[in-house]
Biotite code that builds the C-alpha atoms (Angstrom):
import biotite.structure as struc

atoms = struc.array([
    struc.Atom([0.000, 0.000, 0.000], chain_id="A", res_id=1, res_name="MET", atom_name="CA", element="C"),
    struc.Atom([1.220, 3.465, -0.851], chain_id="A", res_id=2, res_name="LYS", atom_name="CA", element="C"),
    struc.Atom([2.348, 5.794, 1.873], chain_id="A", res_id=3, res_name="ASP", atom_name="CA", element="C"),
    struc.Atom([0.137, 8.882, 1.787], chain_id="A", res_id=4, res_name="LYS", atom_name="CA", element="C"),
    struc.Atom([2.808, 11.309, 2.894], chain_id="A", res_id=5, res_name="ARG", atom_name="CA", element="C"),
    struc.Atom([3.476, 14.623, 1.309], chain_id="A", res_id=6, res_name="LYS", atom_name="CA", element="C"),
    struc.Atom([4.924, 14.190, -2.186], chain_id="A", res_id=7, res_name="GLU", atom_name="CA", element="C"),
    struc.Atom([8.511, 15.121, -2.807], chain_id="A", res_id=8, res_name="GLU", atom_name="CA", element="C"),
    struc.Atom([8.883, 18.806, -3.653], chain_id="A", res_id=9, res_name="ASN", atom_name="CA", element="C"),
    struc.Atom([9.815, 19.477, -7.227], chain_id="A", res_id=10, res_name="LYS", atom_name="CA", element="C"),
    struc.Atom([11.093, 22.743, -8.594], chain_id="A", res_id=11, res_name="GLY", atom_name="CA", element="C"),
    struc.Atom([12.563, 25.740, -6.854], chain_id="A", res_id=12, res_name="ILE", atom_name="CA", element="C"),
    struc.Atom([11.473, 27.117, -3.535], chain_id="A", res_id=13, res_name="THR", atom_name="CA", element="C"),
    struc.Atom([10.537, 30.680, -2.756], chain_id="A", res_id=14, res_name="LEU", atom_name="CA", element="C"),
    struc.Atom([13.657, 31.181, -0.650], chain_id="A", res_id=15, res_name="ILE", atom_name="CA", element="C"),
    struc.Atom([15.999, 30.064, -3.421], chain_id="A", res_id=16, res_name="SER", atom_name="CA", element="C"),
    struc.Atom([14.180, 32.327, -5.860], chain_id="A", res_id=17, res_name="LEU", atom_name="CA", element="C"),
    struc.Atom([14.537, 35.360, -3.569], chain_id="A", res_id=18, res_name="VAL", atom_name="CA", element="C"),
    struc.Atom([18.240, 34.641, -2.947], chain_id="A", res_id=19, res_name="VAL", atom_name="CA", element="C"),
    struc.Atom([18.871, 34.364, -6.685], chain_id="A", res_id=20, res_name="THR", atom_name="CA", element="C"),
    struc.Atom([17.099, 37.653, -7.385], chain_id="A", res_id=21, res_name="ILE", atom_name="CA", element="C"),
    struc.Atom([19.060, 39.455, -4.651], chain_id="A", res_id=22, res_name="VAL", atom_name="CA", element="C"),
    struc.Atom([22.386, 38.182, -5.996], chain_id="A", res_id=23, res_name="VAL", atom_name="CA", element="C"),
    struc.Atom([21.468, 39.241, -9.531], chain_id="A", res_id=24, res_name="LEU", atom_name="CA", element="C"),
    struc.Atom([20.461, 42.708, -8.317], chain_id="A", res_id=25, res_name="LEU", atom_name="CA", element="C"),
    struc.Atom([23.782, 43.139, -6.512], chain_id="A", res_id=26, res_name="ILE", atom_name="CA", element="C"),
    struc.Atom([25.718, 42.082, -9.605], chain_id="A", res_id=27, res_name="LEU", atom_name="CA", element="C"),
    struc.Atom([23.664, 44.404, -11.797], chain_id="A", res_id=28, res_name="ALA", atom_name="CA", element="C"),
    struc.Atom([24.275, 47.315, -9.441], chain_id="A", res_id=29, res_name="GLY", atom_name="CA", element="C"),
    struc.Atom([28.030, 46.755, -9.459], chain_id="A", res_id=30, res_name="VAL", atom_name="CA", element="C"),
    struc.Atom([28.082, 46.449, -13.239], chain_id="A", res_id=31, res_name="SER", atom_name="CA", element="C"),
    struc.Atom([26.036, 49.605, -13.774], chain_id="A", res_id=32, res_name="ILE", atom_name="CA", element="C"),
    struc.Atom([28.199, 51.613, -11.401], chain_id="A", res_id=33, res_name="SER", atom_name="CA", element="C"),
    struc.Atom([31.327, 50.481, -13.267], chain_id="A", res_id=34, res_name="MET", atom_name="CA", element="C"),
    struc.Atom([29.849, 51.329, -16.651], chain_id="A", res_id=35, res_name="LEU", atom_name="CA", element="C"),
    struc.Atom([28.637, 54.791, -15.648], chain_id="A", res_id=36, res_name="THR", atom_name="CA", element="C"),
    struc.Atom([31.979, 55.699, -14.122], chain_id="A", res_id=37, res_name="GLY", atom_name="CA", element="C"),
    struc.Atom([30.891, 56.159, -10.538], chain_id="A", res_id=38, res_name="GLU", atom_name="CA", element="C"),
    struc.Atom([33.715, 53.899, -9.356], chain_id="A", res_id=39, res_name="ASN", atom_name="CA", element="C"),
    struc.Atom([36.760, 56.177, -9.561], chain_id="A", res_id=40, res_name="ARG", atom_name="CA", element="C"),
    struc.Atom([39.221, 53.348, -8.894], chain_id="A", res_id=41, res_name="ASN", atom_name="CA", element="C"),
    struc.Atom([38.459, 51.728, -12.231], chain_id="A", res_id=42, res_name="ILE", atom_name="CA", element="C"),
    struc.Atom([38.713, 54.863, -14.381], chain_id="A", res_id=43, res_name="ILE", atom_name="CA", element="C"),
    struc.Atom([42.161, 56.250, -13.628], chain_id="A", res_id=44, res_name="THR", atom_name="CA", element="C"),
    struc.Atom([43.829, 56.620, -17.023], chain_id="A", res_id=45, res_name="SER", atom_name="CA", element="C"),
    struc.Atom([43.291, 60.029, -18.576], chain_id="A", res_id=46, res_name="LYS", atom_name="CA", element="C"),
    struc.Atom([45.920, 61.138, -20.981], chain_id="A", res_id=47, res_name="CYS", atom_name="CA", element="C"),
    struc.Atom([47.368, 64.665, -20.972], chain_id="A", res_id=48, res_name="CYS", atom_name="CA", element="C"),
])
C-alpha cells in the first residue's frame, strides 16, 4: 500500500528564488556603477 505522505517537492522554492534575485540585483548594481563611471578606482587613465 502506498504511503500517503506529502509528495517530494519538485522545482525551486521561494527562498531560493529570492536569494537568486538578490544576488542578480547586486551584480547588476556593481556592473552599472562600473559602466557609468561612478567607481573612480576603475577609471584612472586620462591622458594629458
